[in-house]
C-alpha positions, 0 to 999 in steps of 0.5 A: 500499499505505502508503494501504491501511494509513493507511486501515485504521489510521484506521478501527481508531482510530475503532472503539475508544471515546472515554470521558472520564475527569476525576480526579473519577471517579479520585481521591474526595477524600472518602476523605480525613479533611480537604483539603490546603492550604498553611497545614496545612503551613506554620502552626503547630497546636495540638491542642483536647482537649474531652470526650475529642476533638481538633480541630486549631487552625491559626494562623500570621503573614504574609499569604503565604508570601512575606512570610517567606521568607528573613526573619529576623525573629521571630515572635510566641509563642503560650503558649496557646489557650483555648475559652471556653464561657462566652463563646463565644469561642476566645482566643489568649494571646501570651507576645512580639509582637517587631513589628507583623504579620498573624495568622491563625488557622483554626477548625474550624466544630465548635469555633466558628461565629458565625451569619451569619459574623459574628464578633467580634474582640477584640485586648487587649479592644478590638473591631477589624476582621478578615478572614474566609474560608471553607475547607471544614472551617472559617474562617480569620480574619485580624487584624493584631496590634502589639507590645503585643498579649497577648491576642486573643479571637474571638467567635461564636455557638455553641461546643463542647459546647453543649446543642442545642435538643432537649436543653434541650426534653426536660430541661425535660419532665423537669424539669416531669414530675417537679414535677407527679408529686411534688405530685400523690402524697402522701409525708407521713406520715398 
């Protein structure tokens, strides 16, 4: 009798369709506004306002959480972040940097990008090396700053808001059209 129940149970189990249910089928990442990561939870955040639109710029110190956990050392004080449309750059100004440390800033693609991911980083006006990491929504640029650091400038090739090629083309055609029309018509009094 036990064998008969076992075989019937096995037969019933074989009749149940086998399905593949992966997490990507259940949880659509596109439904969320952004990807969660530790940098957004542990970092300082600066809200950049440009043309009535807000952009979150995250920044922090040290290379990992291990460096700062249980450590009583002071962190640098950032006084402001300024987006320079003229220089196509993001400037970070410091009030105090107590000791040499790693500094990183996460810049959304919409705010500042560089052609072929070739940024230029200036610390107190001196060109310096940097680390670059691509995230789903932007780049993280890391560098080492020293006690005398007052300004970091990250220079790209495209900054918001910036006229696109189409806007410049339309503006040029409109100006040429106005010049042509004014030359063809006589406004002089006879």
